N, C-alpha and C positions, 0 to 999 in steps of 0.2 A: 545406365539402366533408368528408363523413364519412370516406370511405375512398378516398384517391387511388389507391392501388395496385390496389384492386379495380376502380375505374373504368378504369384504364389497361389492365388485363387484358381487360376487357369490350370496349374499343375495338379492341384488337389481335385479339381473337377475331372481331369483326365484319369487320375487314379480311381476316382469313384465310378466313372464310366466302365473302366476295365473290370473293377470289382463287381459291379452290378451285372456286367455281361457274363462273367464266370458264374455268378450266383444263378442267373437265369438258365445258363447251360446245365448246371448241376441239377436244378429243379426239373428241367425237361428230361434229363437223363434218367432221373429216378422214376418219373412217370412212364417213360418208355420201358424201363426194366420191369415194371409191374405188369406189363402186357405179355401174354403168352404167345409172342410172335418172334420170328427170327429178327434179331437186331444186330446193331453194330458191336464190334469189340471195343467197348468204351475205354477199357484199360489202355489199349494201345493208341486208340484215336486221341484220347485226352492229352497224352504226352505230346503228340504232334501238334494238336490244336493250340495248346496253352504255352508252348515253348516261347513263341514270339511275344504274346501278351505278358507273360511273366518277365521276360527281358525288359519290355517296355515299362512295367511297374518298377522294376529295379532302377532303371534309368531315371524315371520320375522321382523315385525316392532320393536318388543322388542329387538331382536338380533341386528338389525341395530342401534338402540339407544344405546345399551350396547357397541357395537363396537366403535361407535363414541366417547362415553364417555371415553373408554379405550385409544383410540388414542389421545384424548385430554390430558389425564393424562401423557401418554408417551411423548407427545410433551413438556409439562411443566417440567416434572421430567427428564431433559436431562443432558448429560455430561457437557454441557455449564453451566447449573445451578450449578452443582457440583463444577466446576472450579471457578466460580465467587464467590460463597457463602462460599466455604470451608466446606460445610456441607454434605460431601459425604455419610457418614454413615446414617444420618437421611433421606436423599433423597432415598437411597437404601431401607431403611425400608418402606418408602411410596410406592415405586415401588413394593415391595413384597406384600403389602396390596392390591394393584390393581391386581397383578397376582393371588392372592388368590381368589378374586372375579371372575376373569375369569375362574379359575379352577372349581369353584362351578357351573358355568353355563355350562361349557364344560362337566362336569361329572354328569349332571342331569340324574338320574337313570331310568327315564321312557321315553316312546316315546313322545317327546316334541310336535309332530304334531298330536297326538291323542287327540280328544275331551275328551276322558275318563279321561285324566290327566290334563285337563285345569286348574282346581282349584289348583292343585299342582304346576303347572308352574307359575300361577299368584302369589302364595305365595312366590315362589322362587325368582321371579323377583322383587317383592316388597321388599324383604330382600336385594336384590342387590342395589336397589335405596336408601334404608336406609343406607347401607354401603357406597355408593357413597357420600351421604351428609356428613357422618362422615369423609371420606377421604378429601372432600372439605375443611372442617373446619381445619383438621390437616395440609393440605398443605398451607392453608392461614396463619395459625399460624407460620409455618416454614418460609414462605416468609417474614412475618412481622418481625420475630426475626432476620433472617439472613441479611435482607436488612438494618436493624437498627444497628446491632452490629458486623456482621461477613463478610462484604464485603471485598474482597482482592484487587479489582481493579475497579476503577470508570469507566474506559474506557470499560473494559470487561462487567461490569454490564449494562452500557448504551447500548452496542451492543446487549446484551441479551434482554433487554427490547424492543429494536427496532425489534429484531427477532420475539419476541412474538406478536408484532403488526401485523405481516404478517402471523401468523398461527392461526388455529382454536383451541381455548382452552376453558376451563371452564369459563362460563360467570362471575361467582363470582370471580374467580381467575383473570380474565382479568381486572375487575374493580379495584382490589387491585394493580395489576401491573401498571395500568395507573397512580396510585398515588405514585409510587416508585421513580420517577425522583428526587423528593426532597431528598430522602435518599441517592441517588447516588451523588447528588450535595454535600451533607454533607460529603460523603466519599472523594470526590475530594478536598474539603476544607482541610481535614486532610492530603491528599497527597501533596497539595501545601505547607502546613506547614512543612512537612517532607523534601520536596525538598529544601525549603528555609534554613532549618537547615543544610542539607547536603552541600549546597553551601557555607554557611557562615563558616562551620567547615573546609572545604577543599580548599577553593578558592586560598589560598596562596601556597598550595602544593597538587594539585589534583592528583589522581591516573591516570597515563598515560600508555598507551600500550607500550610495550618494543620497538616496531618498529617505534614509532613516536618521532620526535624531540620535544623539550620542549614546545615551543610556540604553535605549531600546536596541540599538545596533550592537552594543557590547553583549547584551543578554542573548540576542539572536545568534551572534557569533558563537557564544558558549554553547548554546543549544544545538547548533549545527554539529559541533564536535561531539556532544552527547549523543545525538542521533546516529552518528557514524560508529560509535563504540557500543551503543546499546543493542542495536538490531542483531549483530552477530552473537553476542553473549546470550541473548534470549533464545536463539536457535540452538546454541550449544547445550543449553539446559535440556532440550528435548532429546539429545543424543548422549546424555551423561553416561549411559551404560557402555558406550563405545569408546569412552575416554578413560585414561588412567586417573583415578580419583585425586591423587596428590597433584598431578599436573593441572587438572581442571581447577582444583581449589586454589592453586598458586595464581593462575590467570584470573580467576574470579575475584580474588582478593585485590589484585592490581586494578581490575575494573572498578570495584567498589571504591577504592581509594581515589581514583581519578574522578569518578562520578560525584563523589562527595565534594571534591575541590571545585568542580564545575557548578554544582547545584547550590550547596549550602555555603561554601566559602566564597564563591564568586557571584553567582546570580542573586542569591538572597541578600548578600551584602550590598550589591549595587541597588537593588530594589528598596531595601530598608533606608539606605542613605537618601535615595531619590524621594521617597515618601516623606521622610523627616524634613528634608530641606524645602520641598515644594509645597507641602500642606500649609505651612505658615507663610511662605514667600508669596504665594498667589494672592492671599488675602491682602498682604501688604501692597502688592503691585496694583490690585484692583481698587485700593483706597486712594491711589494717586489720582489727582485731578486729570480731566480728560485733555486739557491743553497746557502747554508751557508757554511762557511769555518772556520776550526780551525787548526792553524799552529801546526805542529809537528816536531819532530827531524828528521835530515837528509832529510829535504824537504818533508817528508811524511805527507802530510796534511790529515785532515779528512773533507770530504764533506758530507752534508746531503741535501735532497730535502727540499726546503723552501716553502711548500704549507701549509698555515694556516689551522689547523683542524677546526677552526671556519667557514672557507669558505665552507667546506664540509657540515657542519651543516646548514648553510644558504641556500645552494642549496637544501638540503633535505627538509628544512622547506618551501622553496618557492614552491616545488612540492606539498607538503601536503596542504598548504594554498590555492593553486590554485585548487586542487581537491575538496575542500569544498566550492568553489565559491568566494573566495576573490581575489581582483585585486592585482596583483604583479607589482611593479614599473618596467618600461621597462629595467632599468639598471640591476636589479637582474634577470629579465626574460632572457635577452640576455646572462647573465653569466650562468644561469642554462641550457640554450640550448647548451652551449659549454662544459657541464660537461664531456661528453665522450672524447672530445679533451684533457681536463685537465688530466683526468685519464690515457689517453694513454701517454701523456707527462711524467706524474709521473712514470708510469711503466717503460718507456724507460730510464728515468734518473736513476732510481734505478738499472736497469741492468747495466748502464754505471758505476755507483759508485761501484757496486759489482765487476765489472771487474777491476776498478782502485785499489780498496782495495786488491783484490786478487793478482794483479801484484806486488804491492809494499810490501805487508805484507810478501811475500815469499823471499824478498831480505835480504841478510845479510848486516851488516854495511859496510863491505869492498866493497860489490857489489854496495851499495848505493853511496859510494864515487866514484867508477869507472863510474857509470851511472849518476852522479850528473847533468851534462848538459842536458841529455835526460829527467831526472825527472823534472828539472826546466822548460823545454820546455813543458812537459806534463801538469805541473801545470799552466803554462801561459794559455794553452788552457782551462783547467778546470776553471780557474779564470774568464773566460768570463761569466760563469754562475753565478758567485758571483758579478760581476761588471757591466756587459753590458746587460744581458737579464732579463727581468721581464715577468710576465705572460700575458702581452699584446703583447709581441714581436711576430712578424710574422715569425721569423727565428729560432724558437726553434727546429724545425725538422732538419734544416740544422746544428745547433750546435750539436745536438745529433749524 
């Protein structure tokens, strides 16, 4: 069936045409009867005239009823039901049963609007209604079984039930669906247990995305679990009247317990420890001099940039934690805001050290002795980065 709504409109238009035609006939009959002239025997003529149109209206009523029934089945046997129940093959089988009944009506071999074949049509439509009752029973059994044992997502099942509240479906099926919130709550209870087991198994070493620093990754992981358990419980609160109070309270208590573990006992603990450790640590790390020195032969020293790798991690961590809504101490925030300046200083210092190494590495021992005073002078300049300048210094650019 390509366009059920279009077919339904066409059927109703046909019924309206026949109804309007009869109304116009009756109006004209009344006007004629008012005239004092010899007229038809309308009593006899009306029966003959309206026999076929009346039959046509009855057939259109049957077709309208059949089309509504089919649309109701199509609405319930939807892709959403397949996704939530995981019973795609069974649902397809039921759809094929519905399609088969449609085909039988579409291929009625006689002129459906001819009174001559009225009895044949009545028999055909009675068989259709009998088959509909069988499909009703079959679909109800499918829903009963899948909502009891094969639900794959409580949130998806809840949304599906909510969707069905707003569509016209089979009355028997609607009654069954109205009682399925309990089964969905039971599925959510299983999901809560699964999420609790997942949390307990991996909380000390959770899976973290490659681009995330450790602490932010741990909190993001905990929040992902929180998101998966919070959305369904919020929806269940809107349907509390459809749930047994004691069962809902039991599940809600389990949710609160796990949510507390994720939020207060895990996330807040990680965050507090991170703040306590890093607030003092970053100050200490920035007070380190910008260069480290290792003495070498012939005054050829080895200098390296002395920027703590942990400081880079802290800055990255601060950005991620800020993005997920956590307050970052002003000390760390100010340092994070200067990240580009630090990276620029590091890049220029590395260029300086490469130039220093290149100049001295190419000198032969005899040349080192001849240039000893110049090398010492250069080293005294380089040593300012080891002795005088730290990462708080405002004169790093001048030094470079």
